[in-house]
Structure formats: structure tokens, C-alpha cells
N, C-alpha and C positions, 0 to 999 in steps of 0.2 A: 504494499499500500505507500502508494505517494505521499511525502511530506507537504504540510499547507504549503512549503515555501516553495518546492517544488512544481506546485498545481496551482499556485497562484499564479493569476495573468499580470504584465507588468503594468506598473501605476501608471504608464502614460497612456497604454491602451485603454485602461478605462476612463483615465481623465478627459478623452478626445471621446467617449460615448456622452459625454454631457455638456463638455465642449469641444462640438467640432469645427478645424479650422477653416479661416477662410482661404481660398484658395486665389492666392492674391496674382500669381501669374496670369492665370486666367483673364482675371478682372483686369489687367492691364492690357493684356491680348486686345479684350472688348473693347477697349477705349480707345487706344488706335483703330480698332474697325470702325467706330462710332465718329473719331474727329474724319476721317477721307471720307465717310458718308456725308456727315454734313457739310465738309468743305466744299461740297458744289453748290451750297444754297449763297455761298458767300461773294461778296459783290466784286472781288476781284479776285485776281490769278495768286498777287503777291498776299491776299491776306487766307487763301485756302493754302498755300504753301506753307507759310505760318505758322497755321493750327497744326496739319498736318507735322511739319519738322519740329514743333513745340509735344508733342504726344510721341513721336521716337524718340525723342533724348529723354523726355521721361520714364519712359520705360529703360533706358539702357539704365540712366540713374537708378531705377529700381530692383534692376538686378545686381546692382554693385553694390546695394546699402546691404549692412550688416549688424544685425543686433544678437547677443547670446547670452546665455545665463553661465556663469562659469561652475566646471565640471566640482572645485571646492565647496564645502558646506561645514562652517565651524560650529562647531556642538559645546556647551557648556551649562552647568549648574547655574539657573537664575536665581541670582544676587541683587535684583531692583529694589524698585520701591516693594510696599507689602501688594500683595495680589491675591484673591482670594483662590487656593489651590483645594479642591475637594478631597477628604479625608483618603488614606491610602494612595495617594497620587503624589509627584515632586512636580517641582518646575522646572523648566530648562531652555536654555536661549539659544536659537537655531539663527545661523544668520549666515545668508548665500549674497552672492554680488552679481550683478548682471552687467556687461559693459554693450555702450552701442557706438556703433561707426558707421554714420551717414555719409551718400554722396551725395544727395540729394540738394539743392540749391542749397535752401533754408534751414537745415536742420531737421532735426525732430523736435517739435514744442509740445507736445502728452506724451506720456510713457502709460502703458496701462499693464496690472501683474495681475493674473489670476492662479491662483496657487489652493491648493486640496491633499489633504493628507490622507494615507492609507497604512492598512496595517497587510502584513504578510499573512493573516487568515484571512483576509476577506472583508473584515466590518472593523474597520478603526474605533471599537468602543471604549479601547483601554487606554484613550488620550483624549482630550477635549484643550480646544486652543483659547488662550485664555487674553490674549492682547498681541497687537502688533506695531512694531516701531518701523518708520518714524510715525509719530502723533501727528492727527488732520493739522493744517493751517501750520505745520512745521516747517522750517527751510531745508533742505538735503545738501550739504556737499560733499563733491566729485570727489573719489578716492582720492589719496595725494599720486599713487601710481598706478601703473597698470600692472596688474601679479594674478597667478593663475595660469587655469588652462581653459579654452571657450569649451563649448559641450555645441560643437558644430555638428556633431554625430547626429544628431534629435534629428533635424529637419528631414533626414533621409527618410526616417520614420515617418513623417506625415507629408510624404511624396510631395517635398519641396527641396530643390538643390541649390543650399548657399552658392555667394560667389566662395568655394571653399579653397582657402589659403592654404598653402602646405602644411602651414606652421599651426600650432594649434598653440601654443601658450601665447597669452594676451600680446607682451611685448614684441612677439614676434608676428602676430597676424597686425598688429599695431602698424610697424614696420613693411609690411607685403601690403598693407589697404592703400594706404596713405603715400609710400617712397619715405627717398631716408628725411621728409622735412619734421616728419612723427607727427603731427598735429594732434598733440593730447591736450584735451582744455581741463587742464589742472584746476581752472578759478570757476569751472562751471555750477551753477548751484539750479535749483528744484525746490520748488513749493510744493510739500505734500498736500494736493486737494484733496484724497478723499484715502483714508486707512481705515479698512473695516472687516471685522470679523464675520464670518458669514456661515451661520450654523458653528458646530461643536468642531467641526474641520477645513472648514473656508476661511479664504483669505483675498481682498482686494486693498488695489494699491495703483492711486491717480497722482503723477508725480508731471508739474506742470513745469516749463519756462518761457520766461518771458522774452527773452532773446536767444532764443538754440542759436550755436554755432555749427559750421560745418569741421569735427573733427572727435574726436573719440574722448567717452566719459564713461566712469563707470561708477554705479551704485551701490549701494548698501541695505538688504531688508532686512528686517529682525520678524522671529516669532517668538513668543513666549507661550509655551507648550505644557499642560499639565498632563502626565505619563504616569499610570498605572506601574506600581513597584514590577509585577507579574505580566504585564501586557507583551505581547510580540514585539518583533520589531516593529520600527516607525517608517515609513516611504513617505515621498514626494513628490507632485508631480504638478508643474506648472506650465502658462503660457506668455510671452510676452509681446506685446503690439505698441508700435514706436509709431510715429503719427506725424503729419505736417499740422499744419495750422488751419485751421475750418475756413472753406470759402479761398484757401491759399490759391488756387486757380485763376483768382479774378486777376491778380495781379500780372500773369503769362497771359492769358488769353483772354479776357473779359468774359463775361457772362454763356460764350456758346455753350461750354462743357454741361451748362445746366439744362440743353435739348438733350441728352444721350438718353440711351436705355434707361430702365428706371434700377437696377440692379449695380450698373456702374456709375450714373450718378449717384447713391448712394455714398457707393465706396470713396468716391473723390471728396465727398463731401466731407468724411469724417477724417480726410487726411490719408490716402491710401496706405494705410499703414506698412509697414516691414514688421517680420514676424518670427519667433522662434518658439523654441519647449524646452523645456528642461525637466529631467526625471535623475532623483537622488534616492539610492537603493539604502536601508540599513542606517537612516540617519541618527536615529537611537536604537541598541538594539536591549538585549537583557542585561546582557555583560557589562558595559556600561553602568546601569542600574545599582549593582552590588555594592 
């Protein structure tokens, strides 16, 4: 008879059942198609050519954007301010990082993260999410330096091929992605617009930047989790969406894009997000709690 660990489906697979991914490149292809279709209605050949070229360029930039969670996750006993922890449970601090490497002209103005906790026995009944950090309306300063290893392989599991650099170490990917100039935004600051605990096992963050830049920035997000003493191993899966500013296309092509097909228009309206997924196994195992 197989063990629960052997028979469990991967956390990311279960996460995708409840949070299906957008097919970003298909939507970009549809946007280019609509740009060519609508170009015939414009007054001059110059306007038509500009509309088509703009969307071809934007699609090329979209294939070059890179966003990723890091492989590494830092887990320590929680020693912060007093939280209400159920009897028989102990509080843990779980910290993970993400990195944004945009190529689009204005960078990413908005970042959204969804996260779920899972158990190696299929149902995460032995844990309870107590808090998430940073807190709403606080400012989040970018990490001082790019460290760790990017989870570039998770994209392949959701039928999305990233502009996959040969390197996976974050600092090496930065060099390959932008070249020798580096482009690390060490002073990048984002406002935590939303930080929510969603039921006992879910979390959501929204991080906005008033003046995003075109360069790499890394940020850390934190969970405070109450884990039962005899609970099975805890796993985590998450999604990352990095958006342009709403109505960002008005600055490039005016309002022509508002006549695009409905699903494409909605995709562009929310800032044509770049996306990535993350998965962390055995984040808090039984041995760590002994």
C-alpha cells in the first residue's frame, strides 16, 4: 500500500484546479490579430501601420518579460507580536521571495500573488494561517541584492515557456536578461495595497508601484502559520501576476484597443499580466517541530 506522500498529487496541480492560469500568449496573439483586423478601418496607412507595429512590438516585449518565485524558502519559529494560536499548535514564520524582470516600456505597476497551503495527506487540517506580511497600507522595500534560485521550471508545467535563461541563479539571470548594465532597482518601493488571509489556508497580496521602472526588483512575502504538533508535512503553491497600469495602452495607440474582441480587451484592460507559478514541498515537516 502506498504512503500518503506517494499517492498525493503535486500541490501545484491542485492549486491550478481552483486557480486556472490565463493563456497569456494566446491572448497576445489575439490582440495582434485584432490590431491587424481593425487597422483597415483607420483613416490613413500611417495610422494602420502604427497600430500593427505597436502590437507586434508589445507582443515581442511580452515574450521577454520574466517573473519568478525563488526556490528557497526560509522557515523559522515565529517570535513576533502575540497572535492567537490554537492549543496544540505552534506558530511558524514562512518567508519566500519573488523577482520581477520586465522588458515592457513602463515596467510592472501592479503585482498580485495568490497562495495556498496543502498537506501531504491531501487535506491541510493540521495548519491554520494566522497572518500575512507586509500588512496593508505598508511600504515594501526591494531586497538589497538578488539572491537565490529562480523557479523557472514551473512555467513548463502550466504550458507556458518563459524566456528561459540558461542560468537559474537570480544574479546570473539578471545578467543574461538585461546584459552587462545590470538594471537592478535597489531602491524600488511598493505599497502593499492588499494583504489578506483567505480562510484557514489561503493568502493574497497586491503590491503597487507609483513609478515602476524597467529593471529587476525582488521582494519578500511572509506567512505566519499555526501548525499542529503531529500534523503531516506542509506544502505551498502560488501564482504571481505582474501587470501594467490600467489603461496603459492609451498612451501608445489611443483608444483603438477598446474595440478589440471582448476577452482580449479585458486582458489588456487589466494590464496584460506576465505570470509565473511557485511550488514548495515539505516547507514544515514533522521533524522540524520536534
